[in-house]
VOGU-3710 file (C-alpha; in Angstrom, 3 decimals, decimal comma):
1> xxxxxxxxxx> 0,000/0,000/0,000  1,498/3,364/-0,994  2,529/5,696/1,800  1,895/8,793/-0,288  -0,673/8,920/-3,074  -0,246/11,100/-6,133  -3,942/11,671/-6,632  -3,472/14,065/-9,534  -1,579/11,394/-11,445  -4,279/8,802/-10,723
11> xxxxxxxxxx> -6,950/11,278/-11,767  -5,163/12,146/-15,015  -4,698/8,469/-15,880  -8,326/7,649/-15,073  -9,651/10,518/-17,173  -7,452/9,502/-20,080  -8,692/5,907/-19,992  -12,306/7,113/-19,672  -11,885/9,468/-22,608  -10,380/6,669/-24,647
21> xxxxxxxxxx> -13,396/4,515/-23,829  -16,060/7,039/-24,825  -14,128/8,214/-27,922  -13,172/4,726/-29,037  -13,673/3,971/-32,752  -15,363/0,717/-31,709  -18,957/0,558/-30,457  -19,560/0,731/-26,712  -22,495/-1,301/-25,378  -23,745/-0,811/-21,817
31> xxxxxxxxxx> -26,059/-3,231/-20,039  -27,754/-2,522/-16,694  -27,016/-5,416/-14,339  -28,116/-4,113/-10,963  -30,680/-6,162/-9,035  -33,665/-4,689/-10,917  -32,010/-5,527/-14,231  -30,982/-9,023/-13,230  -34,449/-9,861/-11,930  -35,837/-8,768/-15,306
41> xxxxxxxxxx> -33,425/-10,991/-17,239  -30,426/-8,730/-17,859  -27,877/-11,534/-17,693  -29,623/-13,397/-20,528  -29,518/-10,163/-22,512  -25,835/-9,768/-21,637  -25,101/-13,281/-22,951  -27,069/-12,478/-26,110  -25,000/-9,305/-26,631  -21,752/-11,275/-26,433
51> xxxxxxxxxx> -23,153/-13,933/-28,758  -24,316/-11,327/-31,314  -20,910/-9,626/-31,302  -19,207/-12,928/-31,981  -21,754/-14,011/-34,614  -21,505/-10,721/-36,510  -17,737/-10,421/-36,160  -18,006/-7,032/-34,419  -15,341/-5,482/-32,249  -17,077/-3,784/-29,331
61> xxxxxxxxxx> -16,640/-2,957/-25,661  -19,380/-4,264/-23,378  -19,747/-2,654/-19,937  -21,993/-3,717/-17,082  -23,434/-0,688/-15,275  -25,769/-0,006/-12,356  -29,380/1,118/-12,321  -30,241/4,211/-14,360  -33,497/4,611/-12,502  -35,932/3,541/-15,236
71> xxxxxxxxxx> -36,694/0,263/-13,513  -40,021/-0,059/-15,327  -38,110/-0,467/-18,609  -35,601/-3,092/-17,464  -33,600/-4,746/-18,844  -31,979/-1,759/-20,548  -29,178/-1,695/-23,113  -27,331/1,362/-24,421  -25,244/1,611/-27,574  -22,752/4,395/-28,262
81> xxxxxxxxxx> -21,221/4,610/-31,736  -18,325/6,949/-32,604  -19,545/10,493/-33,196  -23,134/9,645/-32,254  -25,147/10,187/-29,073  -25,631/7,124/-26,927  -28,993/5,432/-27,483  -30,822/3,788/-24,600  -33,151/0,867/-25,324  -35,623/-0,624/-22,841
91> xxxxxxxxxx> -37,674/-3,774/-22,297  -34,859/-5,844/-23,748  -35,017/-9,550/-24,525  -32,121/-11,635/-25,836  -33,775/-11,641/-29,273  -34,338/-7,872/-29,337  -30,790/-7,151/-28,187  -29,226/-9,279/-30,913  -31,467/-7,732/-33,592  -30,750/-4,148/-32,490
101> xxxxxxxxxx> -26,996/-4,770/-32,533  -27,244/-6,119/-36,066  -29,617/-3,402/-37,304  -27,758/-0,466/-35,735  -24,095/-1,396/-35,643  -23,976/-3,377/-38,886  -26,786/-1,865/-40,996  -26,907/1,673/-39,585  -30,566/1,601/-38,508  -30,791/2,961/-34,919
111> xxxxxxxxxx> -34,192/1,318/-34,404  -35,975/4,402/-33,155  -39,074/2,269/-32,654  -37,347/0,427/-29,775  -35,385/3,342/-28,270  -36,129/5,125/-25,004  -33,903/8,184/-25,428  -30,550/9,512/-26,557  -27,839/10,502/-24,065  -25,228/13,116/-24,896
121> xxxxxxxxxx> -24,840/15,723/-27,618  -26,591/15,345/-30,933  -30,029/14,291/-32,097  -31,331/11,196/-33,834  -34,607/11,496/-35,682  -37,498/9,836/-33,920  -35,699/9,394/-30,576  -36,386/11,610/-27,555  -33,298/13,353/-26,089  -32,407/12,443/-22,501
131> xxxxxxxxxx> -33,405/15,819/-21,062  -36,833/15,630/-22,731  -37,627/12,129/-21,488  -40,755/12,510/-19,276  -39,281/10,509/-16,394  -35,973/12,384/-16,506  -37,025/15,921/-17,428  -37,831/17,133/-13,912  -34,917/15,456/-12,200  -31,650/16,879/-10,882
141> xxxxxxxxxx> -29,236/14,075/-10,104  -26,599/14,314/-7,379  -26,786/11,111/-5,350  -27,753/9,259/-8,558  -25,272/11,113/-10,776  -23,217/8,068/-11,782  -25,832/5,321/-11,798  -26,056/3,710/-15,238  -22,981/5,557/-16,516  -20,076/3,715/-14,887
151> xxxxxxxxxx> -18,989/0,184/-14,144  -19,277/0,116/-10,338  -16,414/-2,373/-10,159  -13,990/0,039/-11,843  -12,728/2,748/-9,490  -11,104/4,607/-12,394  -14,558/5,159/-13,933  -15,659/6,903/-10,745  -12,485/8,982/-10,536  -12,800/10,037/-14,182
161> xxxxxxxxxx> -16,244/11,515/-13,429  -14,918/13,633/-10,569  -14,740/10,974/-7,899  -12,441/11,406/-4,876  -11,775/15,040/-5,883  -13,829/16,168/-2,883  -11,751/13,980/-0,571  -8,514/15,263/-2,095  -9,643/18,849/-1,581  -10,616/18,163/2,033
171> xxxxxxxxxx> -7,358/16,438/2,950  -5,027/18,835/1,173  -6,730/22,220/1,494  -9,347/22,171/4,269  -9,218/21,686/8,008  -11,798/19,318/9,527  -13,700/22,350/10,824  -13,762/23,905/7,353  -15,251/20,682/5,990  -17,995/20,763/8,615
181> xxxxxxxxxx> -18,649/24,440/7,907  -18,971/23,756/4,180  -21,429/20,901/4,704  -23,421/23,034/7,146  -23,461/25,888/4,633  -24,924/23,554/1,983  -27,971/22,928/4,160  -27,646/19,145/3,796  -30,003/17,325/6,158  -30,023/13,619/6,900
191> xxxxxxxxxx> -31,658/11,699/4,058  -32,324/8,648/6,227  -35,564/10,041/7,562  -34,971/12,377/10,505  -33,841/15,354/8,430  -31,379/16,566/11,054  -28,623/18,974/9,938  -25,638/16,916/8,767  -23,137/19,663/9,566  -24,533/20,048/13,080
201> xxxxxxxxxx> -24,452/16,297/13,610  -20,779/16,195/12,616  -20,022/19,183/14,831  -21,473/17,459/17,903  -19,219/14,450/17,356  -16,130/16,498/16,590  -16,627/18,497/19,793  -17,188/15,365/21,897  -14,376/14,353/24,221  -12,425/11,210/23,389
211> xxxxxxxxxx> -9,584/10,190/21,099  -11,403/7,167/19,604  -14,384/7,971/17,386  -16,380/6,009/14,824  -18,065/6,842/11,527  -20,908/4,589/10,337  -22,853/4,360/7,089  -26,418/3,170/7,683  -27,354/1,022/4,669  -29,973/-1,008/6,511
221> xxxxxxxxxx> -32,835/-0,229/4,143  -35,931/-2,115/5,233  -38,975/-0,093/4,158  -41,442/-1,958/1,920  -41,107/-0,549/-1,588  -37,772/1,202/-0,916  -34,646/0,420/-2,937  -32,752/3,709/-3,143  -29,775/2,794/-0,932  -29,426/-0,604/-2,549
231> xxxxxxxxxx> -29,281/0,887/-6,038  -26,675/3,490/-5,083  -24,454/0,868/-3,446  -24,799/-1,415/-6,460  -24,238/1,264/-9,080  -21,947/3,845/-7,455  -20,381/2,491/-4,236  -17,391/4,836/-4,266  -19,604/7,918/-3,844  -20,687/6,493/-0,483
241> xxxxxxxxxx> -17,182/5,430/0,515  -15,769/8,845/-0,384  -18,490/10,569/1,651  -17,740/8,259/4,563  -14,012/9,096/4,497  -14,714/12,843/4,307  -17,095/12,580/7,261  -14,523/10,585/9,242  -11,887/13,251/8,579  -14,323/15,952/9,707
251> xxxxxxxxxx> -15,214/14,313/13,033  -11,786/12,769/13,728  -12,632/9,059/13,340  -10,010/6,447/12,501  -12,390/3,539/11,951  -15,694/3,182/10,174  -18,397/0,668/9,310  -20,842/0,194/6,471  -23,853/-1,592/7,951  -25,724/-3,200/5,049
261> xxxxxxxxxx> -28,462/-5,788/5,170  -27,438/-9,303/4,129  -30,538/-9,545/1,894  -28,678/-7,246/-0,513  -26,031/-9,719/-1,739  -25,119/-7,753/-4,875  -24,759/-4,522/-2,899  -22,605/-6,292/-0,299  -20,243/-7,808/-2,868  -20,005/-4,540/-4,835
271> xxxxxxxxxx> -19,171/-2,524/-1,730  -16,578/-5,067/-0,580  -14,889/-4,842/-3,963  -14,971/-1,034/-3,873  -13,441/-0,918/-0,390  -10,581/-3,146/-1,533  -9,966/-0,938/-4,571  -9,922/2,181/-2,414  -7,371/0,524/-0,129  -5,174/-0,502/-3,055
281> xxxxxxxxxx> -4,997/3,106/-4,259  -4,305/4,414/-0,780  -7,665/6,136/-0,280  -8,222/3,984/2,809  -5,697/2,987/5,432  -2,672/4,864/6,731  -1,669/8,370/5,705  -4,444/8,813/3,130  -3,233/10,925/0,193  -0,139/11,847/2,225
291> xxxxxxxxxx> -2,248/13,904/4,634  -1,345/12,059/7,821  -4,995/11,052/8,234  -5,646/7,357/8,960  -9,010/5,739/8,362  -10,298/2,303/7,373  -13,693/0,690/6,828  -15,267/-2,644/7,712  -18,425/-4,146/6,232  -21,061/-5,363/8,685
301> xxxxxxxxxx> -23,923/-7,444/7,291  -27,196/-6,961/9,136  -29,585/-9,827/9,792  -32,582/-8,045/8,283  -34,347/-6,609/11,319  -36,172/-3,411/10,384  -35,464/-1,947/13,817  -31,726/-1,963/13,044  -32,302/1,048/10,842  -32,593/2,903/14,160
311> xxxxxxxxxx> -29,072/4,049/14,985  -28,739/2,737/18,539  -30,099/-0,685/17,477  -27,705/-0,635/14,516  -24,736/0,003/16,797  -25,827/-2,856/19,060  -25,749/-5,098/15,994  -22,191/-4,037/15,138  -21,180/-4,768/18,724  -22,466/-8,324/18,339
321> xxxxxxxxxx> -25,562/-7,791/20,444  -29,216/-8,193/19,607  -30,376/-5,180/17,594  -32,511/-3,289/20,097  -32,721/0,475/20,700  -31,568/2,093/23,903  -32,816/5,263/25,586  -31,351/8,609/24,553  -29,608/10,643/25,893  -26,764/9,951/25,769
331> xxxxxxxxxx> -26,808/10,436/22,022  -24,357/8,582/19,741  -22,275/11,751/19,280  -21,376/11,525/22,976  -21,620/7,783/23,619  -22,171/5,559/20,630  -20,403/2,481/19,319  -18,610/0,787/22,236  -19,474/3,945/24,234  -17,282/6,102/21,981
341> xxxxxxxxxx> -18,413/9,242/20,110  -20,049/8,092/16,869  -21,697/9,620/13,817  -24,157/7,676/11,654  -25,265/8,863/8,221  -27,478/7,311/5,585  -26,250/6,125/2,154  -27,908/9,008/0,278  -26,538/11,611/2,706  -22,972/10,379/2,231
351> xxxxxxxxxx> -23,372/10,096/-1,553  -24,066/13,849/-1,652  -21,105/14,918/0,503  -18,382/14,561/-2,141  -20,463/16,600/-4,610  -20,848/19,385/-2,034  -17,089/19,602/-1,454  -15,962/19,257/-5,053  -18,681/21,449/-6,622  -19,264/23,893/-3,767
361> xxxxxxxxxx> -21,879/24,188/-1,042  -23,637/26,987/-2,917  -24,563/24,679/-5,794  -26,310/22,273/-3,455  -27,896/25,019/-1,373  -29,210/26,650/-4,548  -31,602/23,747/-5,033  -34,748/23,090/-3,038  -36,397/25,423/-0,525  -35,091/27,759/2,162
371> xxxxxxxxxx> -35,375/25,134/4,883  -35,112/21,941/2,829  -32,160/22,404/0,511  -30,716/20,185/-2,176  -32,339/17,152/-3,753  -34,043/14,032/-2,490  -34,114/10,513/-3,901  -37,407/8,633/-4,102  -38,324/5,090/-5,054  -41,539/5,211/-7,053
381> xxxxxxxxxx> -43,567/2,041/-6,554  -47,159/0,865/-6,468  -49,797/1,774/-9,056  -47,719/4,015/-11,285  -46,588/3,683/-14,898  -42,924/4,602/-14,469  -41,687/2,673/-11,474  -38,096/3,380/-10,559  -35,637/5,745/-8,921  -35,854/9,500/-9,209
391> xxxxxxxxxx> -34,009/12,453/-7,719  -35,741/15,820/-7,632  -35,096/19,185/-5,966  -36,726/19,534/-2,566  -39,996/21,425/-2,902  -41,084/19,618/-6,076  -44,895/19,182/-6,046  -46,073/15,634/-5,474  -48,325/16,033/-8,527  -45,291/16,529/-10,769
401> xxxxxxxxxx> -43,643/13,393/-9,436  -46,734/11,249/-9,978  -48,097/12,556/-13,272  -45,057/13,965/-15,090  -42,071/11,962/-13,894  -44,037/8,869/-12,880  -46,261/8,867/-15,949  -49,527/8,739/-14,029  -51,725/5,852/-12,952  -52,017/2,696/-15,121
411> xxxxxxxxxx> -55,226/1,781/-16,976  -56,634/5,275/-16,643  -57,525/4,824/-12,996  -57,666/7,745/-10,570  -55,082/8,602/-7,939  -56,384/7,898/-4,462  -53,433/8,378/-2,112  -49,678/8,216/-1,718  -47,953/6,470/1,163  -44,705/8,338/1,784
421> xxxxxxxxxx> -42,004/7,777/4,369  -42,183/3,996/4,632  -44,334/1,960/7,031  -44,010/4,714/9,634  -44,957/7,403/7,154  -48,397/8,645/6,266  -50,973/8,553/3,498  -51,490/11,773/1,555  -54,865/11,868/-0,255  -55,285/12,831/-3,901
431> xxxxxxxxxx> -56,775/16,222/-3,023  -53,508/17,130/-1,272  -51,304/15,979/-4,151  -50,152/19,578/-4,679  -48,161/19,157/-1,436  -44,476/19,886/-2,022  -41,845/17,301/-1,210  -39,914/18,895/1,613  -39,624/18,128/5,312  -41,887/20,906/6,566
441> xxxxxxxxxx> -44,743/20,456/4,072  -44,914/16,695/4,561  -45,015/17,012/8,347  -47,927/19,457/8,023  -49,822/16,858/5,978  -49,286/14,204/8,668  -46,650/12,279/6,716  -42,839/12,308/6,893  -40,067/12,319/4,325  -38,649/9,124/5,784
451> xxxxxxxxxx> -36,008/7,385/3,738  -37,722/8,168/0,425  -40,187/5,368/-0,293  -43,188/6,597/-2,278  -46,003/4,123/-2,908  -48,814/5,261/-5,200  -52,333/3,919/-4,671  -55,348/4,115/-6,954  -59,105/3,768/-6,454  -58,736/0,003/-6,143
461> xxxxxxxxxx> -56,901/0,299/-2,817  -58,780/0,042/0,476  -57,249/2,555/2,883  -58,315/0,607/5,964  -56,525/-2,424/4,564  -53,496/-0,275/3,702  -53,284/0,914/7,319  -53,657/-2,694/8,477  -50,852/-3,845/6,156  -48,324/-1,235/7,279
471> xxxxxxxxxx> -49,178/-1,705/10,941  -48,798/-5,478/10,579  -45,293/-4,866/9,205  -44,411/-2,555/12,084  -45,863/-4,942/14,666  -43,920/-7,891/13,256  -40,706/-5,851/13,201  -41,051/-4,435/16,724  -38,091/-5,538/18,832  -40,413/-5,846/21,832
481> xxxxxxxxxx> -38,201/-3,906/24,220  -40,764/-1,242/25,120  -44,366/-1,960/26,083  -46,089/0,795/24,023  -44,651/-0,501/20,754  -44,815/-4,216/21,622  -48,389/-4,280/22,952  -49,860/-1,015/21,681  -49,281/-1,795/18,005  -50,678/-5,295/18,590
491> xxxxxxxxxx> -53,875/-3,818/20,038  -54,202/-1,421/17,097  -53,579/-4,227/14,620  -56,221/-6,436/16,267  -58,772/-3,634/15,919  -57,918/-3,027/12,262  -58,165/-6,730/11,470  -61,608/-6,858/13,082  -62,738/-3,848/11,063  -61,586/-5,398/7,757
501> xxxxxxxxxx> -63,501/-8,579/8,652  -66,717/-6,666/9,204  -66,546/-7,009/12,989  -65,741/-3,372/13,777  -67,582/-1,274/16,348  -68,186/2,511/16,395  -66,008/2,853/19,512  -63,040/1,358/17,625  -62,164/4,699/16,007  -61,681/6,717/19,215
511> xxxxxxxxxx> -59,845/3,724/20,686  -57,435/3,703/17,735  -56,850/7,440/18,118  -56,151/7,142/21,845  -53,797/4,182/21,387  -51,963/6,065/18,633  -51,520/9,104/20,863  -50,067/7,052/23,734  -47,754/5,013/21,486  -46,361/8,149/19,827
521> xxxxxxxxxx> -45,399/9,848/23,096  -44,176/6,855/25,077  -42,310/4,536/22,656  -38,586/4,112/23,124  -37,505/4,771/19,545  -38,776/6,283/16,298  -40,008/2,904/15,030  -42,705/2,891/17,694  -43,110/6,654/17,852  -44,065/6,946/14,188
531> xxxxxxxxxx> -45,830/3,580/13,823  -49,370/5,035/14,203  -48,890/7,465/11,291  -50,552/5,276/8,619  -53,559/4,763/10,881  -53,846/8,421/11,886  -53,562/9,752/8,331  -56,045/7,254/6,890  -58,467/8,076/9,715  -58,012/11,779/9,029
541> xxxxxxxxxx> -58,388/11,674/5,258  -60,412/8,504/4,677  -62,650/8,345/7,731  -65,646/7,569/5,489  -64,053/4,249/4,533  -63,671/3,279/8,177  -67,328/4,193/8,756  -68,439/2,118/5,758  -66,542/-0,899/7,101  -67,939/-0,472/10,624
551> xxxxxxxxxx> -71,474/0,812/10,113  -72,396/-0,606/6,708  -70,216/-3,746/6,769  -69,026/-2,751/3,319  -65,593/-2,245/1,719  -65,993/0,599/-0,840  -62,845/-0,447/-2,721  -63,923/-4,084/-2,943  -60,784/-5,410/-1,270  -61,617/-6,813/2,173
561> xxxxxxxxxx> -62,696/-10,403/1,504  -65,190/-10,709/4,333  -67,104/-7,671/3,090  -67,376/-8,372/-0,638  -68,900/-10,851/-3,026  -68,215/-11,626/-6,676  -70,806/-12,085/-9,403  -70,897/-12,538/-13,160  -72,290/-9,758/-15,348  -74,253/-11,918/-17,785
571> xxxxxxxxxx> -74,522/-9,178/-20,410  -70,749/-8,959/-20,714  -69,703/-12,621/-20,331  -69,187/-14,623/-23,557  -68,176/-17,880/-21,890  -64,517/-17,682/-22,908  -63,523/-19,914/-19,931  -60,515/-17,835/-18,842  -61,976/-17,451/-15,359  -63,033/-21,106/-15,244
581> xxxxxxxxxx> -59,492/-22,259/-15,891  -57,946/-19,744/-13,477  -60,283/-20,228/-10,496  -58,378/-22,157/-7,783  -61,597/-22,912/-5,858  -63,395/-24,428/-8,863  -66,271/-22,084/-8,099  -66,995/-21,159/-11,743  -68,785/-23,506/-14,133  -68,649/-23,423/-17,945
591> xxxxxxxxxx> -72,128/-23,738/-19,437  -71,447/-23,433/-23,135  -69,942/-21,293/-25,841  -71,247/-17,717/-25,889  -73,149/-18,393/-22,664  -72,342/-16,699/-19,346  -70,507/-18,836/-16,829  -72,013/-19,570/-13,416  -70,262/-18,575/-10,193  -71,066/-20,524/-7,014
601> xxxxxxxxxx> -70,771/-18,055/-4,108  -70,587/-20,877/-1,573  -67,334/-22,110/-3,144  -65,826/-18,684/-3,973  -62,841/-17,779/-1,778  -62,809/-14,154/-3,047  -59,234/-14,341/-4,291  -59,995/-11,998/-7,212  -58,193/-14,046/-9,876  -61,347/-14,247/-12,003
611> xxxxxxxxxx> -61,555/-10,462/-12,156  -57,847/-10,194/-12,987  -58,002/-12,580/-15,962  -61,339/-11,395/-17,380  -60,798/-9,270/-20,480  -64,438/-8,207/-20,759  -64,916/-6,668/-17,306  -67,600/-9,305/-16,745  -66,770/-9,957/-13,070  -68,452/-7,562/-10,648
621> xx> -67,473/-6,926/-7,046  -69,921/-5,606/-4,465
//
């Protein structure tokens, strides 16, 4: 390991190799092989690309990259030819990939009919430019700046795009206090959910007494529908590692940890590889960049407990103990890991730090609102056309995210609500969809920013059932250490389950509200303290649905099995037998061609498969 690192030389070499790659006279093909891509079949597409190159006798460079954010279009494949803008293609299959390579690279037809957009300078007729792509037009990428552009296993790719320049500046030109001041000036707040000032958090730890201090990256992402941290670690791990080193320098830590859940095997292996590369170049270890600063990182795999996203439970896990929260104060900045001063930051927070130092705090602070500055990353999931990762300036209206960037609701259905902030977040109704995405506005609505999960729901969602689902997740994930969370959430869940079964009572609503109030003020950690949010917001905005379940024994959305029944609309049914074949309960009988089928209610288990497979809308739900 080098004692002194000539970063400028490494940077110059990396930029030269990167320039040679993008200006190469041979085609450059990029394939997204993050988890979302692999699940969609990217590795089969990758094999088909290699096979097509060999079959056609083409010389080309093939690069595996991380997630670009357009998860709805996976697998994706990009082709860059000399002197032409890069073309991104979506919904790839092995057959499509091979045909596009032949048509474009060999025959000169860019296949505009299969293209998503062009990336870079220049236009190609019939293909939308990157900046005009509906999902990308309103975005401003900082934490996601390298995803889909670089091979995450090649540190020189990251360096060529400005990587480790922020660290070099900090170690060679700034004191630790200057680094903290710059981050504070940017207005960066924790992107893990709490929204606390990052600069202030670092200052507390730097000012704490003690020679041994720790810096931790919290990558324990457990919210249903959230995949932001995973994608950043898989596609751009060095941005997180660089941010971690800068933070360690600022607070005076010599040792750090990246706590990542074991259910993210690709993220774990990618980060391990990146840490080793950083060590080999002297960016980790002794005397980093000749500055006299020593710092190294260990990877800790979490066992998957949602509560370990809470920082005191996370530290207990690193210490080899059961992941359970402890009372605060003392706060981690005074007494954290092994009772030493400790700072914990989220993946997205750290991924933004190097940008702030290398580009200037003013650039980050110039985005967003006065109190919520910069950008925020969201995972769009649920009933939305463009599922994937986005990064928008704070203060962006929720409407813009759903209908412009997200492409609206599938099948022409109406927006009903958005669950934001994870299982401890809140439901924002459609009539408040003009709410802006910043900490203050979301709190006013009854929701929270959380880690950035954003689940869209349409008119087919029952809000009582939604509250029941999120509370069941919270209750199952409660560590059980404090009584309000352990027993209070169980009592609330029991009530919600009774309501969805048609056994609710009018007094259940005030009971839920009272339980929620007590749990919020008396739980040990934020997991319990925010757990009633889905119930409180659905009660506030969708109280009529609770009343329908309780007073009328009816589920308006047609979701709760005990409160609905299925029937065949004879005028619409042509006896096609799709529902007959699909019905697992054998409750539907075929009578004859062009004759309506017969549904036996006594056998029907209300699974809804018949309605899903029917192409004529001939299955009614009441």
